[in-house]
C-alpha positions in Angstrom: 28.2 137.0 76.3 29.5 134.9 73.4 30.4 138.1 71.5 32.1 139.8 74.5 35.6 141.0 74.2 38.4 141.6 76.6 41.6 143.8 76.5 45.1 142.6 76.6 47.7 144.5 78.6 48.7 146.3 75.4 45.1 147.5 74.9 44.5 145.2 71.9 41.0 143.7 71.8 40.9 139.9 71.2 37.9 137.6 71.0 36.8 135.9 74.2 38.2 132.5 74.8 36.7 129.7 72.7 38.8 126.9 74.3 41.7 127.3 71.8 45.2 128.2 72.8 45.5 131.9 73.7 46.9 134.3 71.1 50.6 135.1 71.3 51.5 138.5 72.8 51.7 141.4 70.4 55.3 142.1 71.2 56.3 138.5 70.4 54.4 138.5 67.1 56.0 141.8 66.0 59.4 140.6 67.0 59.0 137.4 65.1 57.7 139.2 61.9 60.8 141.4 62.0 63.2 138.5 62.4 61.6 136.7 59.5 63.1 139.3 57.2 66.5 137.9 58.0 69.5 138.4 60.3 71.3 141.1 58.3 73.7 143.0 60.5 73.9 140.3 63.2 76.8 138.3 61.7 79.4 139.8 64.0 77.0 139.6 67.0 76.4 135.9 66.4 80.1 135.2 65.7 81.2 137.0 69.0 78.8 135.1 71.1 79.5 131.8 69.4 83.3 132.1 69.7 83.2 132.6 73.5 80.6 129.9 74.1 82.6 127.6 71.8 85.7 128.0 73.9 83.9 127.5 77.2 81.9 124.5 75.8 84.9 122.9 74.2 87.0 123.2 77.4 84.1 121.7 79.4 83.4 118.9 76.9 87.1 117.8 76.8 87.4 118.0 80.5 84.2 116.0 81.0 85.4 113.4 78.5 88.7 113.0 80.2 87.2 112.8 83.6 84.5 110.3 82.4 87.3 108.3 80.7 89.3 108.4 84.0 86.3 107.1 85.9 85.2 104.5 83.3 88.8 103.1 83.1 89.5 103.7 86.7 89.9 100.0 87.6 92.5 99.5 84.9 94.3 102.7 85.4 94.6 102.1 89.1 95.5 98.4 88.6 92.8 97.3 91.0 89.8 98.5 93.0 91.8 99.9 95.9 95.5 100.9 96.3 97.5 101.4 99.5 100.9 103.2 99.0 103.7 104.2 101.4 107.2 105.5 101.1 110.3 103.9 102.7 108.6 101.1 104.6 107.4 97.9 103.0 104.1 96.5 104.3 104.5 94.2 107.3 103.2 90.7 107.3 100.2 91.8 109.5 99.4 94.6 107.0 99.6 92.3 104.0 97.3 89.9 105.8 94.9 92.7 106.4 95.0 93.6 102.6 94.2 89.9 101.8 91.0 90.1 103.9 89.8 92.8 101.4 90.6 91.0 98.2 93.4 89.8 95.9 96.7 91.7 96.4 99.7 92.6 94.2 102.8 94.4 95.4 104.9 96.8 93.4 107.9 99.0 94.4 109.2 101.9 92.4 112.2 104.2 92.8 114.4 106.5 90.8 117.8 105.3 89.8 120.5 105.6 87.2 120.7 103.0 84.3 124.1 102.6 82.8 125.8 100.7 80.0 128.2 98.0 81.0 131.3 100.1 80.4 129.8 103.2 82.1 130.1 105.3 78.9 126.4 106.2 78.9 124.0 106.7 81.8 120.4 108.0 82.1 117.9 108.6 84.9 115.3 105.8 85.0 112.4 104.7 87.1 112.7 101.1 88.4 109.6 99.2 89.2 109.5 95.7 90.6 106.4 93.5 90.3 105.2 90.2 91.7 103.7 87.1 90.0 100.1 88.5 90.5 100.8 91.7 88.6 98.8 93.0 86.8 95.5 92.3 88.6 93.7 94.2 85.9 94.6 94.9 82.3 97.7 93.8 80.4 101.3 94.9 80.0 102.3 95.9 76.4 105.5 94.1 75.4 107.7 93.8 72.2 110.2 91.1 71.8 108.8 88.7 74.5 105.8 86.4 74.4 104.6 87.2 78.0 105.5 89.0 81.1 106.9 86.0 82.8 109.5 85.5 80.1 110.4 89.2 80.0 110.6 89.9 83.7 110.4 86.9 86.0 113.5 85.2 84.7 116.7 85.9 86.6 118.1 89.4 86.1 115.9 90.3 83.1 114.0 93.5 82.4 111.4 95.1 80.2 112.7 98.6 79.3 110.9 101.5 77.7 112.2 102.3 74.2 113.2 105.9 75.2 115.8 104.6 77.7 117.2 102.1 75.2 117.5 105.0 72.7 119.4 107.1 75.3 121.8 104.3 76.2 122.2 103.0 72.6 120.9 99.6 73.5 118.6 97.0 72.0 116.8 93.8 73.0 119.4 91.2 74.2 121.9 93.8 75.4 122.8 94.4 79.0 122.7 97.4 81.3 123.6 97.9 85.0 121.3 99.2 87.7 122.8 99.3 91.1 124.9 96.2 91.6 122.9 94.1 89.1 123.6 93.4 85.4 120.2 93.2 83.6 119.5 91.7 80.2 117.0 93.6 78.1 114.4 90.9 77.4 111.7 93.1 75.9 110.6 96.6 75.1 107.9 97.9 77.5 105.3 99.7 75.4 102.5 100.2 78.0 101.4 99.6 81.6 97.8 99.3 82.6 98.4 101.2 85.8 100.7 103.8 84.3 98.8 106.8 85.6 98.1 105.5 89.1 101.7 104.2 89.7 103.9 106.5 87.8 106.2 109.5 88.7 108.1 111.7 86.3 111.6 110.5 87.2 112.4 108.9 83.8 111.7 106.0 81.5 110.5 102.8 83.2 112.5 99.6 83.8 110.3 96.7 84.8 111.9 93.9 86.9 110.8 91.2 89.3 111.0 91.6 93.1 113.9 89.1 93.2 115.9 91.2 90.6 115.2 94.4 92.7 116.8 92.7 95.7 119.9 91.9 93.6 120.4 95.6 92.7 120.9 96.2 96.4 119.2 99.6 96.0 116.8 99.0 98.8 118.5 100.2 102.0 117.1 101.8 105.1 116.0 105.3 104.2 115.9 104.7 100.4 113.2 106.7 98.7 111.2 103.7 97.5 107.4 103.7 97.1 105.7 100.5 98.0 102.3 100.1 96.5 99.6 97.4 97.0 96.8 97.0 94.5 93.7 95.1 95.7 90.8 93.7 93.6 87.6 92.9 95.5 84.8 90.5 94.5 82.2 92.1 92.3 79.6 92.0 95.0 81.8 94.2 97.2 82.9 96.6 94.5 80.4 99.4 94.9 81.9 102.9 95.7 80.3 102.7 99.2 81.8 99.3 99.9 85.2 100.5 98.7 85.0 103.5 101.0 83.9 101.3 103.9 86.9 99.0 103.3 89.3 101.9 103.3 87.8 103.4 106.5 87.9 100.0 108.2 91.6 99.7 107.4 92.3 103.2 108.7 90.6 102.3 112.0 92.5 99.0 112.3 95.9 100.6 111.3 95.6 104.2 112.4 99.4 104.9 112.1 100.1 102.8 109.1 100.9 105.9 107.0 99.4 104.6 103.8 97.8 106.8 101.2 94.7 105.5 99.5 93.0 105.6 96.1 90.1 103.8 94.6 88.9 103.1 91.1 86.3 105.9 91.2 89.1 108.5 91.2 92.3 106.6 90.3 94.5 109.7 90.0 93.4 112.6 92.3 96.3 114.7 91.1 95.3 114.3 87.5 91.7 115.1 88.4 92.8 118.3 90.2 95.0 119.2 87.2 92.1 118.8 84.8 89.8 120.9 87.0 92.4 123.7 87.2 93.0 123.6 83.5 89.3 123.7 82.9 88.8 126.7 85.1 91.8 128.6 83.6 90.6 128.0 80.0 87.0 128.9 81.0 88.3 132.3 82.2 90.0 132.7 78.8 86.8 131.8 77.1 85.0 134.4 79.3 87.6 136.9 78.3 86.8 136.2 74.6 83.1 136.7 75.4 83.7 140.0 77.1 85.9 141.3 74.3 83.3 140.1 71.9 80.7 141.9 74.0 81.9 145.2 72.5 81.0 143.9 69.1 77.7 142.7 70.5 77.0 146.2 71.8 78.0 147.8 68.5 75.7 145.5 66.6 72.8 146.2 68.8 73.4 150.0 68.6 73.5 149.7 64.8 70.4 147.6 64.9 68.5 150.2 66.9 69.8 153.1 64.8 68.5 151.4 61.6 65.1 151.1 63.2 64.8 154.6 64.5 62.0 155.5 62.1 60.2 152.2 62.9 60.4 153.1 66.6 59.2 156.6 65.9 56.3 155.3 63.9 55.2 152.9 66.7 55.4 155.7 69.2 53.3 158.0 67.0 50.7 155.2 67.0 50.7 155.1 70.8 53.1 152.2 71.5 54.4 152.4 75.1 58.1 152.3 75.9 57.7 148.9 77.5 56.2 147.3 74.4 59.1 148.6 72.2 61.7 147.4 74.7 60.1 143.9 74.8 60.0 143.7 71.0 63.6 144.4 70.5 64.7 142.4 73.6 62.9 139.4 72.2 64.8 139.7 68.9 68.2 140.2 70.6 67.6 137.2 72.9 66.6 135.1 69.8 69.8 136.1 68.0 71.8 135.4 71.3 70.2 131.9 71.5 71.3 131.3 67.9 74.9 132.3 68.7 74.9 130.2 71.8 73.5 127.2 69.9 76.3 127.6 67.2 78.9 127.9 70.0 77.6 124.7 71.7 77.8 122.7 68.5 81.2 124.0 67.6 82.3 123.5 71.2 81.5 119.8 71.1 83.5 119.4 67.9 86.6 120.8 69.7 87.4 117.7 71.8 86.7 115.4 68.8 89.2 117.4 66.7 91.7 117.6 69.6 91.5 113.8 70.2 91.9 113.1 66.5 95.0 115.3 66.4 96.6 114.5 69.8 94.8 111.4 71.0 98.0 109.3 71.0 99.6 111.6 73.6 96.7 111.7 75.9 97.2 109.6 79.1 93.6 108.2 79.0 91.0 107.5 76.4 88.2 110.1 76.6 84.6 109.1 77.0 82.5 111.6 75.2 79.0 112.6 76.5 76.9 115.7 76.8 76.9 116.8 80.4 73.9 119.0 81.2 75.9 121.0 83.8 78.6 121.9 81.3 76.0 122.9 78.7 74.2 125.0 81.3 77.5 126.6 82.3 78.3 127.7 78.8 74.7 128.9 78.1 74.6 131.0 81.3 78.0 132.6 80.5 76.8 133.5 77.0 73.4 134.8 78.2 74.8 136.9 81.0 77.5 138.5 78.8 74.9 139.2 76.1 72.6 140.9 78.7 75.5 143.0 80.1 76.3 144.4 76.6 72.8 144.6 75.1 70.6 146.1 77.8 72.2 149.5 77.6 71.9 150.1 73.8 68.4 148.4 73.9 67.3 150.8 76.6 68.2 153.8 74.4 65.5 152.7 72.0 63.0 154.1 74.4 64.6 157.5 74.0 63.9 157.7 70.2 61.5 160.6 69.6 58.5 160.6 67.1 60.1 163.7 65.5 62.5 161.4 63.7 59.7 161.0 61.2 60.0 164.6 60.2 63.8 165.0 60.2 66.6 162.8 59.0 68.4 163.1 62.3 67.6 164.6 65.7 70.3 165.9 67.8 70.1 166.0 71.5 68.7 162.5 72.0 69.5 161.2 75.5 72.6 159.0 75.5 71.7 157.2 78.6 68.8 154.6 78.9 66.3 154.8 81.7 67.4 154.2 85.3 65.6 150.8 85.3 67.8 149.6 82.4 70.9 150.9 84.0 70.1 149.0 87.2 69.3 145.9 85.1 72.7 146.2 83.4 74.5 146.5 86.7 72.6 143.5 88.0 73.5 141.4 85.0 77.2 142.4 85.5 77.1 141.5 89.2 75.4 138.2 88.3 78.2 137.4 85.8 80.9 138.1 88.4 79.0 136.1 91.1 78.6 133.1 88.8 82.3 133.2 87.8 83.5 133.3 91.4 81.0 130.8 92.8 81.7 128.3 90.0 85.5 128.4 90.5 87.5 126.2 92.8 89.7 129.3 93.4 87.3 132.1 94.2 90.0 134.6 95.0 91.7 134.0 91.6 88.3 134.3 89.8 87.5 137.5 91.7 90.9 138.9 90.9 90.4 138.0 87.2 87.0 139.8 87.2 88.5 142.8 88.8 91.4 142.9 86.4 89.1 142.6 83.4 86.9 145.4 84.8 90.0 147.7 85.2 91.4 146.9 81.7 88.0 147.4 80.1 87.5 150.7 81.9 91.0 151.9 80.9 90.4 151.1 77.2 86.9 152.6 77.3 88.3 155.8 78.8 91.0 155.8 76.2 88.4 155.5 73.5 86.7 158.6 74.8 89.9 160.6 75.5 91.7 160.0 72.2 89.0 161.7 70.0 88.9 164.7 72.4 92.6 165.1 72.2 92.5 164.7 68.4 90.1 167.7 68.2 92.6 169.8 70.1 95.5 169.0 67.8 96.3 171.9 65.4 95.4 171.1 61.8 98.3 169.6 59.9 99.6 171.1 56.7 99.8 167.6 55.3 96.2 166.9 53.9 96.4 163.2 54.4 97.5 163.5 58.1 94.8 166.2 58.6 92.1 163.8 57.2 93.4 161.0 59.4 93.3 163.0 62.6 89.9 164.4 61.6 88.6 160.9 61.2 89.8 160.0 64.7 88.3 163.2 66.1 84.9 162.8 64.3 81.8 161.9 66.5 81.1 158.2 66.1 84.7 157.5 64.9 86.6 154.2 65.3 88.8 155.1 68.2 86.6 153.5 70.9 85.9 150.3 69.0 89.5 149.8 67.9 91.0 150.4 71.3 88.5 148.2 73.0 88.6 145.4 70.5 92.4 145.1 70.2 93.5 146.3 73.6 92.4 143.5 75.9 93.9 140.7 73.7 97.1 142.6 73.2 97.4 143.3 76.9 97.2 139.6 77.6 99.8 138.7 75.0 102.2 141.5 76.3 101.8 140.2 79.9 102.6 136.6 78.8 105.6 137.7 76.8 107.0 139.7 79.7 106.4 136.9 82.2 108.1 134.5 79.8 111.1 136.8 79.4 111.5 137.4 83.1 111.4 133.6 83.8 113.9 132.9 81.0 116.3 135.5 82.3 116.0 134.2 85.8 116.5 130.6 84.8 119.3 131.1 82.2 120.9 134.2 83.7 121.0 134.2 87.5 120.5 130.6 88.5 123.7 129.0 87.0 125.8 131.3 89.1 123.9 130.8 92.3 122.7 127.2 91.9 124.5 124.0 92.5 125.8 122.0 89.6 124.5 118.6 90.7 122.0 117.1 93.1 123.1 113.7 94.4 120.2 111.6 95.6 120.1 108.5 97.9 123.5 109.0 99.5 124.0 106.6 102.4 125.9 107.6 105.5 128.7 105.2 104.5 128.8 106.6 101.0 129.7 110.1 102.1 133.4 109.7 102.4 133.9 107.8 99.1 131.7 110.4 97.3 133.8 113.2 98.6 137.0 111.4 97.5 135.7 110.9 94.0 134.5 114.5 93.7 137.8 115.9 95.0 139.8 113.7 92.6 137.8 114.5 89.5 137.1 118.2 90.1 139.2 119.7 92.9 137.7 122.7 94.7 134.1 121.5 94.4 131.9 122.5 97.3 129.6 119.8 98.7 126.7 120.5 101.0 124.6 117.7 102.5 121.3 117.4 104.4 119.5 114.4 105.8 116.2 113.6 104.0 113.2 111.3 104.6 109.7 111.3 103.2 106.6 111.7 105.2 102.9 112.4 104.8 101.1 115.1 106.6 98.4 113.6 108.8 97.1 116.5 110.9 97.6 120.3 111.4 96.7 121.7 114.7 95.1 118.4 115.6 92.8 118.6 112.6 93.0 115.7 110.1 94.2 117.0 106.7 91.2 115.4 105.1 89.0 117.9 106.8 91.2 120.9 106.0 90.0 123.1 103.0 93.2 124.7 102.0 93.8 127.4 99.3 94.5 125.8 95.9 98.1 127.1 95.9 98.8 125.4 99.3 96.7 122.3 99.0 99.6 120.3 97.4 101.3 120.2 100.7 98.5 118.1 102.2 98.6 115.4 99.5 101.2 112.8 98.8 104.6 112.6 100.6 106.7 115.5 101.5 110.5 115.8 101.9 111.5 116.1 105.6 114.9 117.0 107.1 116.4 118.0 110.4 119.2 120.4 111.2 120.9 122.0 114.2 121.3 125.3 112.3 119.2 127.4 110.1 119.7 126.1 106.5 121.3 128.2 103.9 118.8 130.1 101.8 116.4 130.4 104.8 115.7 133.2 107.2 113.7 132.9 110.4 111.0 135.6 110.3 109.0 134.5 113.3 109.9 132.5 116.4 113.3 131.2 117.4 115.6 128.3 116.3 116.2 125.6 118.8 119.5 125.8 120.8 122.4 123.4 120.1 122.0 119.9 121.6 118.3 120.5 122.1 116.6 117.5 123.8 113.1 118.6 124.5 109.8 117.9 122.7 110.0 117.6 118.9 110.0 121.0 117.2 109.6 122.0 113.6 110.3 125.0 111.5 107.6 125.6 108.8 107.9 127.6 105.6 106.3 131.0 106.4 104.2 131.6 103.2 102.7 128.1 103.2 102.0 128.4 107.0 100.0 131.6 106.4 98.0 129.9 103.6 97.3 126.9 105.8 96.4 129.0 108.8 99.3 127.8 110.9 101.1 129.9 113.5 103.7 129.5 116.2 102.9 126.9 118.8 100.6 124.9 116.5 101.1 121.2 116.1 102.1 119.4 112.9 101.7 115.6 112.6 103.4 113.6 109.9 103.6 109.9 109.3 107.2 108.7 108.8 108.0 105.0 108.3 104.5 104.0 109.5 104.6 106.1 112.7 103.0 109.4 113.5 105.3 112.1 114.7 103.8 115.3 116.2 105.9 118.4 116.6 105.3 122.0 117.7 106.0 124.9 115.3 108.9 126.7 116.9 109.7 129.1 114.0 108.6 130.2 110.5 111.1 130.6 107.7 111.3 132.6 104.6 112.9 130.4 102.0 114.6 131.5 98.8 113.6 128.5 96.7 115.2 129.9 93.6 118.7 129.6 95.1 118.2 125.8 94.9 120.0 125.4 98.2 119.1 122.4 100.4 115.7 123.5 101.9 112.5 121.8 102.9 109.0 123.0 103.8 109.5 121.3 107.2 112.8 121.2 109.0 112.8 119.4 112.4 115.0 119.6 115.5 117.6 116.8 115.3 116.2 114.9 118.2 112.9 114.4 116.3 114.3 112.4 113.3 118.0 111.6 113.7 117.4 108.1 115.1 115.3 107.2 112.0 116.9 105.5 109.0 117.5 108.2 106.5 119.5 109.0 103.4 121.5 112.1 102.6 120.8 114.6 99.9 123.9 116.3 98.6 124.6 119.2 96.2 127.9 119.8 94.3 128.9 123.4 93.4 131.7 123.0 90.8 134.2 125.7 90.2 133.1 128.3 87.7 135.8 127.3 85.2 134.9 123.6 85.1 134.8 122.3 81.6 131.7 120.3 80.4 133.9 117.3 79.7 135.0 117.3 83.4 131.3 117.4 84.5 130.6 114.4 82.3 133.6 112.5 83.7 132.6 113.3 87.3 129.1 111.9 86.8 130.5 108.7 85.3 133.1 108.3 88.0 130.4 108.7 90.7 128.3 106.0 88.9 131.2 103.6 88.7 132.2 104.1 92.4 128.8 104.3 93.9 126.2 102.7 91.6 123.4 103.0 94.1 123.3 106.8 94.2 121.8 109.1 91.6 123.5 112.3 90.4 121.2 114.7 88.6 122.7 117.6 86.6 120.9 120.9 87.5 121.3 122.4 84.1 119.5 119.3 82.6 116.7 119.7 85.1 116.4 123.4 84.2 116.3 122.6 80.5 113.5 120.1 81.1 111.6 122.7 83.1 112.1 125.2 80.3 110.5 122.8 77.9 107.5 122.3 80.1 107.3 126.1 80.8 107.5 126.7 77.1 104.5 124.5 76.4 102.5 126.2 79.2 103.3 129.7 77.9 102.5 128.6 74.3 99.1 127.4 75.5 98.5 130.7 77.2 99.6 132.5 74.0 97.1 130.4 72.0 94.4 131.3 74.5 95.4 135.0 74.2 95.2 134.6 70.4 91.6 133.4 70.8 90.8 136.6 72.7 92.5 138.5 69.9 90.3 136.7 67.3 87.3 138.1 69.2 88.9 141.5 69.1 89.3 141.1 65.3 85.6 140.3 65.0 84.7 143.4 66.9 87.1 145.5 64.8 85.6 144.1 61.6 82.1 144.9 62.9 83.1 148.4 63.9 84.6 149.1 60.4 81.4 147.7 58.8 79.3 149.9 61.0 81.3 153.0 60.0 81.3 151.9 56.3 78.4 154.1 55.2 79.8 157.3 56.7 83.3 156.6 55.3 81.9 156.0 51.8 80.0 159.2 52.0 83.1 161.1 53.2 85.2 159.5 50.4 82.5 160.4 47.8 82.5 164.0 48.9 86.3 164.1 48.9 86.5 162.6 45.4 83.8 165.1 44.2 86.0 168.1 45.3 89.0 166.6 43.6 90.9 164.6 46.2 92.7 161.7 44.6 92.2 158.0 45.5 95.8 157.8 46.6 95.4 160.6 49.2 92.2 159.0 50.5 94.0 155.6 50.8 96.9 157.2 52.6 94.6 159.1 55.0 92.9 155.8 55.9 96.3 154.1 56.4 97.5 156.9 58.7 94.2 156.8 60.7 94.3 153.1 61.2 98.0 153.1 61.9 97.7 155.8 64.6 94.8 153.9 66.3 96.8 150.7 66.2 99.8 152.5 67.7 97.7 153.9 70.5 96.1 150.5 71.2 99.5 148.9 71.3 101.0 151.5 73.6 98.1 151.3 76.1 98.2 147.5 75.9 101.9 147.6 76.5 101.5 149.7 79.7 98.7 147.5 81.1 100.4 144.3 80.1 103.7 145.4 81.6 101.9 146.3 84.8 100.1 143.0 85.0 103.4 141.1 84.2 105.2 143.1 86.9 102.6 142.2 89.5 102.7 138.5 88.6 106.5 138.3 88.4 107.3 140.5 91.4 104.5 139.8 93.8 103.5 136.2 92.9 106.8 134.6 91.6 109.1 136.8 93.7 111.7 137.2 90.9 113.1 140.3 89.2 111.0 141.8 86.4 112.7 141.8 83.0 111.4 144.1 80.2 111.5 142.7 76.7 111.6 144.7 73.5 110.2 141.6 71.7 106.9 142.0 73.6 106.7 145.6 72.2 107.4 144.4 68.7 104.7 141.6 69.1 102.1 144.1 70.3 102.8 146.6 67.6 103.1 144.0 64.9 99.8 142.3 65.8 97.9 145.5 66.1 99.2 146.8 62.8 98.5 143.5 61.0 94.9 143.2 62.2 94.1 146.9 61.5 95.8 146.7 58.2 93.9 143.6 57.1 90.4 144.8 58.1 91.1 148.4 57.4 92.5 147.6 54.0 89.4 145.6 53.2 87.2 148.4 54.4 89.1 151.0 52.5 89.0 149.0 49.3 85.2 148.9 49.6 85.1 152.6 50.2 87.2 153.4 47.1 85.1 151.0 44.9 81.8 152.6 45.9 80.0 154.6 43.1 79.4 158.2 43.9 76.0 158.8 42.3 73.7 156.7 44.6 75.2 158.3 47.7 74.9 161.8 46.4 71.3 161.2 45.3 70.4 159.7 48.7 71.7 162.7 50.5 
């Protein structure tokens, strides 16, 4: 039987096996032969896939590099292998002795304060940090003007000061400044701290002093908001992650109510880690948006690819090729091109963090550690592949509907527009898989699901508009103006540009409009309503004995000022409903309450700006079990209800209280409010400071505000006045950076739309050239053809901008009104931006296409027809 033959599934006889590798399948060899002729027509396809994959890969690569750098430099960034931190209460001798059993210990203390020139003419918010002789346990402090840390800080009443604070106060090395009751000599400029991330808040520039100098400032009083932090280094043999975890757990068992928060070198800044992860997820969704917008271009490219091969398909069918064989041939080619686009996107994506670090590396808090992470690569590849399948299966399935009669006629009307049912189901399955992967890979599944739903709605609206606009154009009476008639006729023509233009521009424009309107609403809220309703100053760290002198200074400088006060301590949530917070999986928007220290207060009455929406407030002179009123929205997200217990650690002791009421809080009023407000009997015996607000009369001159702040500083150097307008301006700066980043992300989506638009115009090029040739042949001038194209593109751009304006406004309204709970403010600037961008993009690509149409010679096209 050496000459025997067998049949392959496609009925092709092949020789019997001779021990060599089996022949490649027929569909694979035919697909490969076709691809060897080149990738003509796939440029837009590849660019659309590559752009989206590049964004997702670049975001993942930069996030991985920062997280790897964070882990690699964790010991230095943390200042040790383990840290223990607590607000208000310094470690006791017993606790310090317990730290010493773990390893070498260094104590630091940090608090916010005001730094002033000697004459009080200038003052600025600063963050004071005291260190001991062991500091730093790991790394080195960067100094200018002093040979070492001992010279700069350990001498009596000297300090190392960050250059920004010196600039604000107009000081230099050798000058003096006052902090609290101490006069400090600037002995050096502080340029860097090894534990800057792990032991840093955003209160202001750093002032580094010794523990002895901190005592001389007399800022440390009962209730002062000071953060005590203890860094510990362990012997190398005990430094494994498991050993560090065991040491932490052992301390928690030995000191169950100590109230310390913990960190170790494997994750030196959990807050930064969470921020990086949230940023990664947000930008990944933006990259997915770019992929989905580009998917329209992918679908157009595949449709054009199939149309160009109609006669090839018809020939294969005439020779008996089954539908399955044809589908496999073209699917193999599309997947090969998709793989090329994904590969290009991966390469470009890994260049993004390198370029970003080269441009902005100096402003990054940590040094990135670049490496290729298989999980991030797989994430980008899977996104690219799923999006490609969603947008290519449908047009590929239509290849099976091509009839052999195409060989006998140039065009065949009546071809089925829908692919077989199996292809439709496969397309739906790919779409569901994309949604499932997006949701399951997100740390905020509800947000990811909402994003997918919004994208589906926006896509459906623009797809419907793309079908509706040509139908409406056919119903419009013919205009007497020839150019306008030609423009409307072009929109109404089968296979026109309406669908592609609306889909390609609409989604990106919708995002930009939404961002612009959210921005305008926030700016109007911050700059319009808040100054009238908000206090002028927040006064921090007011002692009970400081209240009367403070009131006297305020009344003397600005008579008629209203002062409100509230007691304040800091505490860390330990358990909710008896469940330790470490075991609670809270929604991302509420998880912040469970980490770090929270402000606590007590009050006999419901605070201004709060409304009890459930339960009842405690009666006057209440003396029963400790009660607490919790903010209603956060309670809902944390699964808390009336009667549940809340345990916080305050000053090293656990305090458990029952939820007596839930409050709706108007945070934007900036009244004195807290997430948790306790009954007075729960906290009034604890050492606490007062938080005060000053509401100056409306006609107070700016010079009077400055004089008031300086007078408070001279009379009460230990307290810290913060001007609300300055805080709002700083928030506006941060908000502006965030919204700028979102606009850039929206711009990337718009780039994808531009690629789709360019592809759509290129696809329609042949028909437009033929139309122009015929028009020129019957005497229509080039000027009229050009004007007709300008009108057609302009009308489509206008429609795209209007639809995007409606959808973007609706999205912005939902975000502003439902999520932020502030009034919605419409902005004409958003309209101008949408119209301008749409017109510009359509003008650029439409102009290039029209120029090609007008340059095309007539004879070849007339002969071919």
